[in-house]
N, C-alpha and C positions, 0 to 999 in steps of 0.2 A: 672285369666283366661280371655283372650280376649273375648269381646262380639261383636256379630253382631248387625247391625242396628235394628234388631227386639228386641233386649234386651236379647235374649237367648244366652247362652254360645256357642262359636264357637266349632265345633268338634275338638277333639285332633287328631293330626297327628299320624298315625300308623307307620311312617317311623322309622327305627332303627337309633340310633345315629351314626354319621359318624365315621369310624374307620381310624386310621392312615394308609396311603398307604405303602405297602411293594410291590412295583411293581414286578410282575412276580415271587413272592415268595410264595409258598404254605407252609402249615404247615410241610409237609414232607421235603421240601427244608430247612426249618429252623432247624428242629430236626436232619436231616442228615448232616447239615452243608455243603450243596452243594454250590459250588462257584457261584458268580454273573455272569450272562451272559449279555453282552452288545454288541451293534453294533456301530462301529465308522467308518465313510467313507465306508459304505457298507461292512465292514469286521467284522465278529464275533470275540469277545474276551472273555476270561474267567478270572475273577478276583478272586483269592483265598481269603477266609475269613481270617482276621487277628486273631491270638490267643488273649486271654484276655489282657495280658500285652501290646502287641503292639497296640491293639485297644484302650486301655485306653490312651496310649501315643498319638495316633492319635487324639483322642477327645480333649486332652490338646492343641494340635496344632490348632484344629478347633475352639476353644473358641474365639479367636480374630475376626475371620470371622463371626461367628454366632452372637456374641454380637454386631458386626457392623450392621448386618441386623436388630437387634432389635432396635438399636438407629436410624437407617434410617427410621423406621416406624413412628417416632415422628417428623420428619422434615416436615415443610410446606413451600409453596412457598411465605409465608408472610415475610420470612427473606431471601432476595436474596443471600447474601453472604453464608449463611449456606446451602441453597438449592443448589447453584452452587458447593460447596465443596462436598456435598453428591452425587450430580449427577455425578461428576467426579469420585468419589469413586465407584459408581455403575457401571459406564461404563469402567473404566480403572483398578482400583486396585482390585475390587472384582473378575472379571474373572481370573486375574493372580493368586490371592490367591486360588481361587477354583481349578484352574489347578494344582497348587502346592500340594494342599490337595488331589486331585484326584490321582496324581502319588505317593504321600506318601502312599496311601492305595493300589493302583494298582501297586505295586512294580515291578511286572514281565513284565509289558507292555513296549513297546518301545516308550518312550516319543517323541523322535525326529520324528519318523514316524507318530505318531498320531497328533502331532502339525502341521505337514506339510500336512496332508490329511483330518483330521476331522474338523467339524465346532464347534464353541462354544456351539451351541444348542445341538449337539450330546453329547458333554462332559457334559453339564448340566443335560441331561437326565440320563447319566451313573452315574453322581455324586449323583443324587437323589436316585438311587438304592443303592449306597454305604451308603448314609445317613439312608436309611430305615433299613439297617443291623447294622450300627454302633451306632445308637441312640436308647435308649429305647422308646417304643411307646408313653408314655405320653410326653416326651421331644420332640419327633418328631411332635406330634400334636401341641404343643405350638409353636414350631419353624415355622411350616407350616403356622399357623395363623399369626405370625409376618411377615413372608415373603410375604404373601398375602397382608397384610396391607401396607408393604413397597413399593409395586409396584402399588398401587392404586393411 
């Protein structure tokens, strides 16, 4: 236990452990399998949840992108060639892969319209909502930690 300068143990924090984010999803939303609500280019969209088999296949497609995030968290600026390659991946390849995965999940949305009107930031927020539904909470927590480390 950490000690204060006085030699006495520091008081323990009463804060609850952080929970994985499931943006805008209540327990009722989850149990009733309500669709995901997103806003892109100031327009509301509804994304239907995928059934088990389709969601499993979607997660298989997501593995290369997600494992790439994990490997990015280990790259430092001490290796310029590796850092430049990783930076290019983050800025060019990753947004394209995320967009592909987004539309693989959000199959009913008009990709052309959204690509011509929405921003990458808006799609990233919507993608985060999909991830919160598609990944089990422990995996989502681990991935969120790796993503946070990757952008530091």
